MIDRENBA-543890 format. One line per 2 residues: number of its first residue (from 1); their letters; for each residue x, y, z of C-alpha. Coordinates in steps of 0.2 Angstrom, whole numbers. Example, Ala and Ser with C-alpha at 12.3 -4.5 7.8 and 13.67 -1.06 7.14 Angstrom:
<nodes>
1> as> 62:-22:39; 68:-5:36
</nodes>
This chain:
<nodes>
1> mk> 281:103:-10; 271:104:-26
3> ia> 253:96:-32; 247:95:-49
5> lt> 229:88:-49; 226:81:-64
7> fd> 208:77:-72; 206:67:-86
9> ie> 189:73:-96; 183:58:-104
11> rd> 166:47:-108; 159:37:-92
13> ip> 171:22:-88; 175:20:-105
15> nv> 173:2:-111; 158:1:-101
17> ld> 148:15:-103; 145:26:-119
19> ty> 137:42:-108; 145:57:-104
21> fg> 136:64:-88; 152:66:-78
23> vk> 157:80:-94; 139:86:-91
25> fg> 140:88:-75; 156:83:-66
27> vr> 167:95:-74; 158:110:-66
29> ti> 156:100:-49; 176:99:-51
31> lk> 177:117:-58; 167:123:-43
33> ll> 179:116:-29; 195:122:-36
35> dd> 187:138:-36; 186:139:-18
37> fn> 204:136:-16; 207:148:-28
39> ik> 217:131:-36; 221:128:-54
41> gt> 220:111:-61; 227:101:-78
43> ff> 213:94:-88; 216:81:-101
45> ct> 204:80:-111; 197:68:-126
47> gt> 194:75:-145; 176:67:-142
49> va> 172:77:-128; 180:93:-137
51> nq> 168:89:-153; 156:86:-142
53> hp> 154:96:-127; 165:111:-133
55> wa> 159:122:-119; 167:112:-107
57> is> 182:113:-115; 180:132:-114
59> li> 172:132:-97; 187:125:-91
61> es> 200:139:-99; 190:153:-95
63> kg> 194:146:-76; 211:148:-81
65> he> 217:129:-80; 229:120:-91
67> ig> 222:109:-104; 231:95:-111
69> ch> 226:80:-125; 218:62:-119
71> sl> 218:55:-135; 200:54:-149
73> nh> 188:44:-141; 199:35:-128
75> er> 210:22:-137; 222:11:-135
77> is> 235:19:-141; 248:6:-139
79> rl> 242:-6:-150; 242:8:-163
81> sy> 257:11:-176; 266:26:-178
83> ee> 256:35:-191; 240:29:-182
85> ck> 243:35:-165; 251:53:-174
87> ki> 235:55:-182; 225:54:-168
89> is> 235:62:-156; 236:76:-170
91> sn> 217:77:-171; 214:77:-152
93> ke> 226:93:-153; 221:101:-167
95> ti> 201:100:-160; 205:109:-144
97> en> 217:123:-151; 201:126:-161
99> ic> 191:130:-147; 202:138:-135
101> qk> 206:156:-134; 222:157:-129
103> se> 230:140:-120; 244:131:-128
105> ii> 241:113:-128; 259:105:-123
107> gf> 253:91:-112; 248:75:-116
109> ra> 243:60:-106; 238:41:-114
111> py> 221:32:-111; 223:18:-95
113> lk> 241:25:-94; 249:15:-108
115> pp> 257:26:-120; 267:15:-136
117> kf> 287:14:-135; 286:28:-149
119> lf> 277:40:-139; 291:52:-137
121> qv> 295:54:-152; 276:55:-158
123> ln> 275:69:-147; 290:79:-151
125> dl> 285:79:-169; 267:87:-165
127> gf> 274:101:-152; 272:94:-136
129> ty> 284:97:-122; 279:85:-107
131> ds> 270:68:-105; 261:60:-90
133> si> 256:44:-94; 269:35:-87
135> ss> 264:29:-68; 284:26:-61
137> rk> 302:30:-63; 305:10:-67
139> km> 297:10:-82; 306:24:-91
141> ky> 320:10:-97; 307:5:-109
143> yp> 306:23:-118; 326:25:-117
145> is> 324:41:-130; 316:55:-123
147> yg> 318:67:-136; 314:81:-126
149> iq> 299:77:-118; 296:79:-100
151> ef> 290:65:-89; 278:69:-76
153> hp> 274:50:-66; 255:52:-61
155> sk> 254:44:-44; 252:28:-42
157> lf> 243:29:-24; 227:39:-33
159> py> 218:23:-40; 214:17:-22
161> fr> 209:36:-17; 190:32:-17
163> fp> 193:15:-6; 184:14:9
165> ls> 200:10:21; 208:26:13
167> sf> 213:40:23; 214:51:8
169> fi> 231:59:15; 247:61:7
171> pl> 259:48:15; 275:55:23
173> wm> 285:49:10; 277:58:-3
175> mk> 278:72:5; 296:71:4
177> kk> 296:73:-16; 298:86:-24
179> fi> 280:86:-31; 268:73:-34
181> vp> 252:70:-48; 236:63:-42
183> yf> 225:59:-57; 207:58:-56
185> hc> 193:58:-70; 177:69:-71
187> we> 165:55:-69; 171:52:-52
189> ai> 162:68:-47; 147:60:-50
191> di> 136:45:-44; 142:32:-56
193> kn> 132:18:-46; 116:27:-50
195> vl> 121:29:-67; 125:9:-69
197> dd> 108:3:-61; 98:15:-72
199> ln> 105:6:-88; 106:-12:-78
201> lf> 126:-12:-78; 127:-13:-59
203> kn> 130:-31:-56; 141:-33:-70
205> sl> 154:-20:-63; 152:-28:-44
207> yr> 170:-36:-49; 176:-18:-52
209> id> 172:-9:-38; 185:5:-41
211> rw> 173:9:-56; 159:14:-43
213> in> 161:14:-25; 163:33:-17
215> tg> 161:43:-33; 149:58:-32
217> ds> 148:69:-16; 160:58:-8
219> fi> 174:58:-21; 174:78:-19
221> kr> 174:78:0; 188:67:-1
223> ir> 198:79:-14; 193:94:-2
225> kl> 199:86:14; 216:81:3
227> ii> 217:102:-1; 214:107:16
229> ka> 228:95:23; 240:99:9
231> lf> 237:118:12; 239:117:28
233> kk> 258:108:27; 261:124:16
235> te> 259:114:0; 260:124:-17
237> fv> 248:117:-30; 250:121:-49
239> tl> 246:117:-68; 259:103:-76
241> kq> 263:118:-87; 269:126:-73
243> ls> 280:112:-65; 289:110:-82
245> tn> 294:127:-83; 300:128:-65
247> ld> 307:112:-56; 316:120:-42
</nodes>
């Protein structure tokens, strides 16, 4: 089996915070973890991150990881027109390409995992080859024409990865798949509860414990344990670009 670890590089908890501590500190923590195991990941970056923190894009690329697009500022592109969506994704792609030295930007992930029905046509028009926005095979019925775009479903298991009852292992039924695509966020690698406390927003976020529980060191420890268990089972870690060119 193959695992493609993916990370969304965006502002901290979009629609809640307008800070970038996850980019400033979380990205380096994640890269250090992947370095420890010589694993390459896929990082979906917003255009705002690329504009405001180009060093993060350069650092990710310098470590040999794949970089993909994640909209400009984490907009809900499912609510936009075809032309509006195309303009945003095109700008996102161009911004990242202008920073990268050699990376080919071929992958996309929609914010909130909610792509518009015409996404594949937009991606095809802009030269992308794969998407990782649609959470299940069942939902593919809403996207009848693929325009040659490969779809790598982000695993539905991993939004609950940080929950207390999670044993952060890969279930046996998942191990029978050819590949899985866990998805995480750079802000999960920092203690987001402290950020919410400092901004007096923690009480407002209590009803959404998925936004703050077990972030920071606990999150990194869980990914480390997941990697160790997967490697013990002879699992191969790949980027989505590698997966898109070799599905055997």
